[in-house]
Backbone as CSV, one residue per row, in Angstrom:
resi,resn,N_x,N_y,N_z,CA_x,CA_y,CA_z,C_x,C_y,C_z
1,MET,-84.615,120.514,-262.821,-85.831,120.070,-262.162,-86.416,121.237,-261.364
2,GLN,-87.656,121.559,-261.600,-88.309,122.638,-260.874,-89.306,122.043,-259.886
3,VAL,-89.160,122.474,-258.637,-90.031,122.003,-257.567,-90.881,123.177,-257.114
4,PRO,-92.197,122.986,-256.970,-93.042,124.081,-256.479,-92.630,124.504,-255.065
5,LEU,-92.758,125.795,-254.795,-92.361,126.324,-253.492,-93.147,125.677,-252.363
6,TRP,-94.433,125.463,-252.535,-95.248,124.883,-251.468,-94.776,123.466,-251.134
7,PHE,-94.326,122.733,-252.141,-93.851,121.369,-251.901,-92.512,121.373,-251.162
8,ALA,-91.623,122.278,-251.560,-90.325,122.380,-250.896,-90.504,122.785,-249.431
9,LEU,-91.396,123.739,-249.172,-91.661,124.154,-247.797,-92.284,123.031,-246.980
10,LEU,-93.146,122.260,-247.604,-93.772,121.129,-246.929,-92.731,120.085,-246.530
11,VAL,-91.822,119.781,-247.439,-90.777,118.789,-247.152,-89.830,119.294,-246.065
12,VAL,-89.390,120.541,-246.167,-88.492,121.097,-245.154,-89.187,121.163,-243.796
13,GLY,-90.442,121.562,-243.783,-91.190,121.606,-242.530,-91.366,120.240,-241.916
14,TYR,-91.675,119.259,-242.736,-91.852,117.894,-242.236,-90.553,117.350,-241.645
15,LEU,-89.456,117.536,-242.380,-88.165,117.052,-241.881,-87.743,117.790,-240.620
16,GLY,-88.006,119.097,-240.556,-87.666,119.858,-239.362,-88.418,119.380,-238.137
17,VAL,-89.708,119.127,-238.301,-90.513,118.656,-237.171,-90.090,117.240,-236.784
18,LYS,-89.803,116.420,-237.769,-89.435,115.027,-237.497,-88.061,114.923,-236.824
19,LEU,-87.098,115.738,-237.273,-85.734,115.613,-236.761,-85.478,116.432,-235.500
20,ILE,-86.006,117.648,-235.444,-85.702,118.541,-234.325,-86.710,118.383,-233.184
21,ARG,-87.927,117.995,-233.487,-88.994,117.814,-232.506,-89.284,119.058,-231.673
22,PRO,-89.634,120.187,-232.340,-89.990,121.377,-231.555,-91.360,121.170,-230.897
23,PRO,-91.632,121.894,-229.825,-92.951,121.769,-229.196,-94.062,122.289,-230.119
24,ALA,-95.238,121.737,-229.947,-96.374,122.090,-230.810,-96.735,123.568,-230.682
25,TRP,-96.601,124.144,-229.480,-96.951,125.549,-229.305,-96.012,126.443,-230.107
26,LEU,-94.744,126.055,-230.243,-93.796,126.848,-231.018,-94.149,126.829,-232.501
27,ILE,-94.549,125.696,-233.006,-94.968,125.589,-234.398,-96.202,126.459,-234.641
28,ALA,-97.157,126.393,-233.714,-98.381,127.181,-233.856,-98.083,128.679,-233.814
29,VAL,-97.196,129.100,-232.923,-96.849,130.523,-232.818,-96.158,131.006,-234.087
30,LEU,-95.236,130.228,-234.618,-94.533,130.618,-235.841,-95.481,130.705,-237.034
31,LEU,-96.363,129.727,-237.170,-97.315,129.749,-238.291,-98.303,130.900,-238.166
32,LEU,-98.874,131.070,-236.992,-99.847,132.136,-236.787,-99.187,133.509,-236.878
33,GLY,-98.000,133.643,-236.301,-97.284,134.919,-236.371,-96.920,135.285,-237.793
34,GLY,-96.458,134.327,-238.573,-96.124,134.587,-239.971,-97.343,134.967,-240.781
35,PHE,-98.448,134.285,-240.524,-99.688,134.588,-241.231,-100.182,135.994,-240.899
36,LEU,-100.122,136.361,-239.618,-100.592,137.681,-239.210,-99.661,138.792,-239.690
37,LEU,-98.354,138.552,-239.681,-97.418,139.570,-240.154,-97.529,139.788,-241.661
38,ALA,-97.837,138.743,-242.400,-97.930,138.860,-243.852,-99.097,139.752,-244.265
39,ASP,-100.088,139.881,-243.407,-101.265,140.676,-243.743,-101.329,141.970,-242.926
40,SER,-100.214,142.386,-242.351,-100.223,143.576,-241.504,-99.598,144.769,-242.233
41,VAL,-99.573,145.895,-241.547,-98.963,147.096,-242.118,-97.439,146.972,-242.150
42,LEU,-96.900,145.990,-241.432,-95.455,145.775,-241.426,-94.968,144.955,-242.616
43,ALA,-95.878,144.422,-243.412,-95.503,143.560,-244.531,-94.558,144.254,-245.527
44,PRO,-94.800,145.503,-245.943,-93.840,146.133,-246.866,-92.445,146.309,-246.250
45,ALA,-92.385,146.619,-244.969,-91.084,146.775,-244.313,-90.346,145.448,-244.237
46,ILE,-91.068,144.381,-243.923,-90.447,143.057,-243.862,-89.997,142.621,-245.251
47,ASN,-90.810,142.926,-246.252,-90.444,142.569,-247.625,-89.191,143.306,-248.061
48,ALA,-89.082,144.573,-247.724,-87.880,145.336,-248.071,-86.664,144.810,-247.323
49,LEU,-86.848,144.390,-246.095,-85.753,143.861,-245.292,-85.268,142.523,-245.842
50,VAL,-86.203,141.681,-246.260,-85.853,140.361,-246.782,-85.184,140.484,-248.137
51,ASN,-85.690,141.375,-248.971,-85.108,141.553,-250.312,-83.889,142.398,-250.184
């Protein structure tokens, strides 16, 4: 069974918010920070680190 990545992330994110109940500001910081880092000059370094 193949599940699209966006769907898996949506389910994990939903369950994480529902079960752990992080504050809304933390969710916003993580989403905005990830979005900004993905489009920055640090993206190749982060990609090399992750891989």
